[in-house]
N, C-alpha and C positions, 0 to 999 in steps of 0.2 A: 471827237472833233477832228475833222480831216482838213488838211491843206489842199489847196487845188493841185491836182495831178497825182494825189496819193490814193492808195486803195484802202478802203476801210478793212480793218483787221477781221471783223466778223465775217466777211465774205470768203475768207480763206481759213476759217477756224478748222475745218476738217482735215486740211492737208498741212497746216502750218507746223505741226509737231512731228510730221513723218520724218523718221531718221534723224531727228534732233532732240536736243535737251528738252524734256517735257517740263521742267521746273517752271513755275509761273510767278509772277510778281507778287500775287496774293499770298503766296506761300512764304517766300523768302526776302521779299523787297529787293531793292536796289540802292546801292551806295556808290558814290563818286567822290573821290577826294585826291588832293595833290599832296604828296609827302614833302617834308622839309628836313633836309639833313640837320640832325639835332646838334651838330657841332657848331653850326652857325649861331646858335642861340645859347651857347656855354655861358657866356658872360651875363646874360639875362637871367638864366636859371640860377646862377650863383648869386645875383642880386635878389632874387625873390626868395631864396632859401634864408638869406641873411635877415630878412625882415618878417619871416613867419613868426607869428606869436604862439598860436595854439597848435603845436606839432602833432597833437593827436587827431586833429581834423583836417588840418591843411594837407593838401596834396600838390605835388609837383608833376608836371607832365613828364612822361618817360621814365618815372621811378616806379618800381614794383610792377604791379599790373597794369599801369597807366600806359596808354599808347603814346608814342612820340607826337610832337605838335605836327599839325597838318591843316591844309585849308580844305574844308569840307564844302562841297558844292551840292550834295544831295545825301540824304540819311535814309537808312533802311525803314525805320518806322514811318517816315514821311511818305514814302512811296507805297508801303504796304496798305496804307489807309485810303489811297486813291481807288475808289470803286470802279471807275472806268477802265483802270489798267489791271484789274485783279486776274484776268484770264490771259493776259499777254505773256509770252514766254520770256524768260530772262535772256535768252540768246537773242531774240528779236530785238529786245529793248537795248542790250549792249550794242549790237551791230548798227541799230538805227542811230544812236547817240554818236557812236564813233564815226559813222559816215556823215552825219549831218553837221556835227559841231567840231570843225577841224582844229579849233584852238586847243582842244583837250589833248591833242597828239604831241603838243610842243611844251616844253618847260617854260615857266615864266622867269626871265632873267631880269635882274636889277630892278626888282619890285621894291619901292620905297616904303620904308617904315614911317608910320605916323605916331600917334600918341599912345600911351598905355592907358587902358580903360578898364572899368568893371562892367561884366555881363551878368544879367539875371540877379538884380538887386533884391527882388522879392524871394529868393530861395535862401534856405539856411546856409548853404554854402554859395558864395559868388565866385565867379571866374575872373581871374586876373588875365588880361590879354593885351596884345599889341595890334592895334588897328593899322591899316595900310593908308598911304597917301590917298586923297580923295580921287585923283585921276586913275591910279591903279585900282582902287576899290571899285570904281565905275566899271572898268574892264572885268572885273570878276562878277559883278552883278549881271553884266550882259551875257558872260559865259553861262551863268546859271540860268538866265531867261531862255538862252538858246536851247539848253538841255531840256528844260521844262516843255518848251514849244515842241521839240522833237518827239517827246514822249506822249504829249497830248495828241499829236498827229496820229498816234497808232490807235487811238480809241475809236469806238464806233462813232458814226457820224450823228447818232441821236444825242451825243453828249455835247455840251458847251463848256467854256472856261469856268463857268459858274458851278459846274459839277465837281471841279477839283478843289482840294483843300491844302494847298501848298503853304508851308510855313512862311511867315515873315521873318527872313533871316537877318534883317537889320544890317549892322555894320560888319563887312567882311573882316576877319581877324584871325590871329594865331593865339591859341591859348598857351598860357604860361603855368598856370596852376589855379588852385582854389582855396579861398581863405573863408573863415566863418563871417557871416554877415554882421556879427556883434564886434568885429575889430574896430577899435577906436579911429575915427576920421583922420586925426592927425598922423596916426600911424600909416593909414592907407595912402595918405598924401605923400608921405616920405617914401613909402615902397614904390608907388607909381613913378615918382621923380627919379629914384634910383634905377628903375628898370628902363626908363626912357634913356638915361645917360649911358646905360650898359648896352643899349640896343645897337646893332649894326645899321649903317645908313641904308643899305639894301639887302635883299634876300634873293637866293635862287630857289624857286619852288618847281619841284619835279612835274613832268607831265602827269596827266590824270590817270588814276587807276579805277576801273569799274568792277564792282563785285555784286 
C-alpha cells in the first residue's frame, strides 16, 4: 500500500539490497520499544514482590532472565507475520520509520501514570501492569499508528490495509510482573492498590530503539 508520492518497493527490488544489509523482515522481524530506567519503578517492584503468593510461578520484570520494563510499540513476531513486508530489508524499514515518525527520536518526559491493571486474563499467568493517563496513552497509540503507516507504505501497491494483521494492542502499559490466574481476587485487589500507591506520578521514557 503506497502513500501518494512514495515509490513501490517492488520497483526497486533488484537494486535495493546492493551494498546494504540483505536481512529481510520475513526472516528476523522488527521490534520498536522505549526503555524505562528501572530505578524509576523500584518502589513499584517492591510492592509487587510483597504481594506475590506463588513464588514458583510469579515473575518480576527485570529479575533473572526477564527484561526490564519498557513501552513496546512493535513486536518481532507481529512484523514477521505481515506477508506484504516479508521481502523488505530491515535496513529500509528502520530508515523509513526513523525518517517518517519523528517522535520516536525523542524521549517521552513527564508521562503520567494511571491505574494498575491486569493484562491477559485468559492466560495461566496474567500480567500486572501500570497503565498511563488517557491523554498520554493516546499519544502512544498515535505513535504506533504512525509507525504502522510508515511500514505499510513500503509494501507493493497491490496490498491494502486489509492485508495486514497488526495486533490489537489495547491499553498502553508498562509491565510489572506476572501472577497465576488462580490468585484470589481479594489478594489481587490489595496488590493493585499497593502498586498504585507506590507508583511515581510521572515517568521518563527513553527514545525508541529499533531492532
